[in-house]
Structure formats: structure tokens, C-alpha cells
C-alpha positions, 0 to 999 in steps of 0.5 A: 913055165916057172924056174924049177928044180926036179923035187919041187917042179909041181909046186913051183909051177902052181906058184907061178900060175898063182902069182901071175893071176894075182899080179894080173888082178893088181893091174886090173884094180890099179889101172882098170879101176884106179885109172879108167873107172873115172873116165867111164862115169865122169859124165855122171859124176860131173852132172852130180857134183857140178864140175867142168871139163877144165876140172876133168883135164886137171884131175886126169893130169893129176893122176898122171902126176901121181903116176910119175911121183910113185914111179920114182918112189916105187923104184927107190923103195923096190931096190931097198925094201923089196918088190913084193912089199911095194906091190902089196902095199900099192894094191892095198893103198889103191883099194883104200882110195877106191873105197874113200872116193864115194865118201866125199862130195869134194872134187878136190878130195876126189882129185887127190884120191885119183892122183894117189890111185894113179900113183899106185898104178905105177908103183904096183907095176915097177917091181913086176919085171923083178918078180916075174924074173924070179919065178918065170923062165926066160922063154915064157916071160913074154906071154906072162907079162903080156897076160899081166898087162892085160889085167887092165882089160879085166878091170875095164870089162868088169867096169863095163858090166857094172857101170850100166846097172849102178849108173842107171840106178843113179848109184855111182857111189856104190860102184866105187865101194864095190870095186874097192872092197874087191881090191882089198880082198884080192890084196889080202889073198895076195899078201898070204901067197907072196909070203908063202912063195917067199917074195918078201925075202931077198931073191938071192936067199938068206944073207946079211943085211949089209951084204944085201943092201950092198948088192942092191945098191950096186945093181941099182947103180948099174941101172941108173948108169944105163942112160949111156945105153942107146936102147934104154934111151929109146925105150924111155922115149917110147914109154913117154909117147905111149903115155902121151897117146894111149892114156888120153885115148881111153880117158876121153873115149867115153866123153867123145862117144857120148858128147862129141858123137852123140852115142848113148851110155849103153853104146859107150859101155859096149865099146868099153866091154869090147875093149875089155873082152878082147884085151883079156886075151890080147896080152897073152896072145901077143906075148906068146907071139913075141916069144916066137917072133921077137918083141920088136916085130910084135910091137910094130904090129901093135902100133899098126893096129893102134894107128888104124884104131885112131884113124877110124875115130877120126875118119869114120866114127859112125855106126858100129865102126867105133866098136871096130876101133875098140877091137883094134885098140884092145889088140894093140894097147894091152900087149904094148904094156906087156911087151915093153917090160918083156923087152927089159926083162929079156935084156936086163935083170935084178935091181938094174932091170927094176931101175930101168923099168922104173924110169920107163914108168916115170917117162910114161907118166910125163907123157900122160901128163903132156897128153892129157893137157894137150887133149884138153887144150885141143878140146878147148880150142877146137870144140872137138876131141877128134883132133887129139885122135889125129895126134894119136895116129901121128904118134903111133907112126913115130913109135913104130919107127923107134921100135925098128931102132931097138936091137934084138932083145937079149942080144949082146947089143941089148944085154946089160948087167946080169941079163939072161942068155936068149934062146938061139932060135929067137927071131926078129924083124932083121934077125929071122 
């Protein structure tokens, strides 16, 4: 699975698995805890602290703004100080914010902390393409990035286990402390592992600081010029629409289930639990599939399931069908966030790939801001969250159409910079 030389094959394989597991835990913390824990217990925090849904919309939008700003900052820092340093620093900052939230009653302070955590979700993710490219072979990057993207589901699953007990006991503050300390512990272990594997050093081995800076700047400059490449622009638009549809789907799921449809907290926790459990394997499974049938085909399948998931919440949100919607959402949502970086990783490399993928996180942040505000406005105008799920269903159709416009990953039409050569047997919708 990992890039190896004969004398050190086993150690590199182990290193690859360890780094993959640690990166997955970072995504679990920054997305699962940093983004979605608030969404799961917002009803209880709102009751205790006394704020309305206008504040909820503002806070969730602030998280997207933080995502946007940190995506820019993370991209800039990664091309200068290194992806490993940015990833570790982002995870540590997220852990500190998680611990700080229960220490205050001010929704303003909580909003700022949530915005910073939303930012760390972006900055921890931006260097992943570069880091994975350094330790994982081309033909395995889809499954590895799919697994890492499923880290969110691990965090969501942990949330679903902890929320009923902590919230049931009226101790939502203890829940924040618990996940925060866990995140800081994982970050400490990861910092040691990154140092041992050499991820804090330049990828091309020892060289002068001037030469290293020049190489990074040249590659980064090539990445910024990728706006002239059609598939890059399509990917950026897709990420905008992903943020517009995917993030509000989860942000407003619990309020929609509990307050809009009348389900209790236990059922809402079950839905989140199903999303978490299915998502744990979905990213890896669909990533494995994408390594065989192509990223484009896999993305189309995911957007199809996403459409049905949203449609169920609009047309038939009764009985156990919201659980079915959760299953389909998990099968689509987590793989999507691994398939896009897999496409970039298979079509570009080095700092150019970091810049391209960094900008995708910026556009995703913009989409998330627009989506959260739109969802809040529709709730205010119509009194029902349902209408935003109608918008989500329509957006998935657009996303599927855009996916079909992408060239086969790794092909001459998609390759940029130091892009790797794809295997000759790689398949896709129009290149089977």
C-alpha cells in the first residue's frame, strides 16, 4: 500500500497504516466533534443558554467562515512550513477549543470557538493530499483517502454513543471535555509518529533552505495557475455545491427530526448512530471501488444515493424511513469527501496538488456559508426545514451532471504539474 524500497518494505507498510489511522482520527475530531457535535446537542445547549435559531444559523455560518479562512491560511502555510506541521497544529488547536467551550456561558465566545474549530477542519484537511502522496502508492490512494474521509463518521458515531448519556444526565459540558481531552491525546501520539516517519521534513529529502523555498514557490505558483485548467474549475464548483448541500444536511438534521417531525432524542441519536456506523466503512469501500471503476463513476453513484436520501426526508419522513435516509446519506456523504481529494491526488502532486485542493476547501467553505444562511432563511420564511432538503435534492442532480464533465483521473487531459501516471487498466464511465 505504501511506497517502499526492498530493505525497508515492512517498516514502510506499518508506517503507512499508522499515518492513515492518525489522519482518520484527526478528521474524526475536527469534523465529527468540531463541526457536528454542536448540531447534535444544539437543542439542549439552546435550552440551557437561551439563544434562538437566528443565533444557531449565525454560529453555523461562522463555522463555515472559519473553514474558509483557515483553508486559505492552511494552503499558504502548507507550502511554506510543511503539511505535517499544519496538520498537527490544526488538530491541537481543535482539541483546545473543544475543552474551552464548556468553560463559558457566553454564546458569543462559544460561537468564536466553533468558528475556529470549523477552521481547523479545513486546515487539517488541506495537506492530506500531499501527505498521502508521500506515503501511499497511486493505486491505493482512493481507498486510503476514502477511509480518512470516513473519519467524520467515526466522530459522529462516538457522538451518538456519548450524547444520550451525557445529555440525559444534563451534562452537555462534560461531553465537550471528554472529546476535547481525547483529541489532545491523539494529537500528542500523532506528533511523535510524524516525527519518526519524517513528515516534518521536506518531501524531497535534505537540501538547502533556499532551494527548498524556491521549489515550493515554483510548485505553488503552478497550482495557482491551475484556474486555466477546465477540470480544476469544475472541481472547485463541485466543492462549493458540496458545502452548500452536505454541511447543512447534517447541521439541521437533529432540529428537523426533533422539532420539525416530532421524533425524540433517542431516535435522533439512532439516526446519527446509523450514519456513523455506515460511514465508518463507506469511505473505504467506495474508495476501493473508485480505484477499480474510476473516481467519476463512484461520484455519480454517491450523488444518486444522496438524492434519494434527501428525497425521503421530503416525501416520506415517517416511521423508520429517516433511518433509511441516514444509511443512504452515510453511503454517499463520507465517500464524496474522499473521492474529490483522490481525484486531485491522481491528477496532480506536490505543492501544486496542495494549492488546488486548498482552493477546493475555500470554495467548500463558501458553499457552506451560503447553504447555512439559505437553510436559516427558508426556515424563517416557511417555518419548516423541509424546503431546504428540497434544495439539497436539486443540488445533487447538478453535482451528478458536473461529475460527468470531468476527464478520467490521471489522464493526459487531467494531469498537471508532476502528476503520477495512472495504471493502464483504470476505468471510467466513458473509458471502460
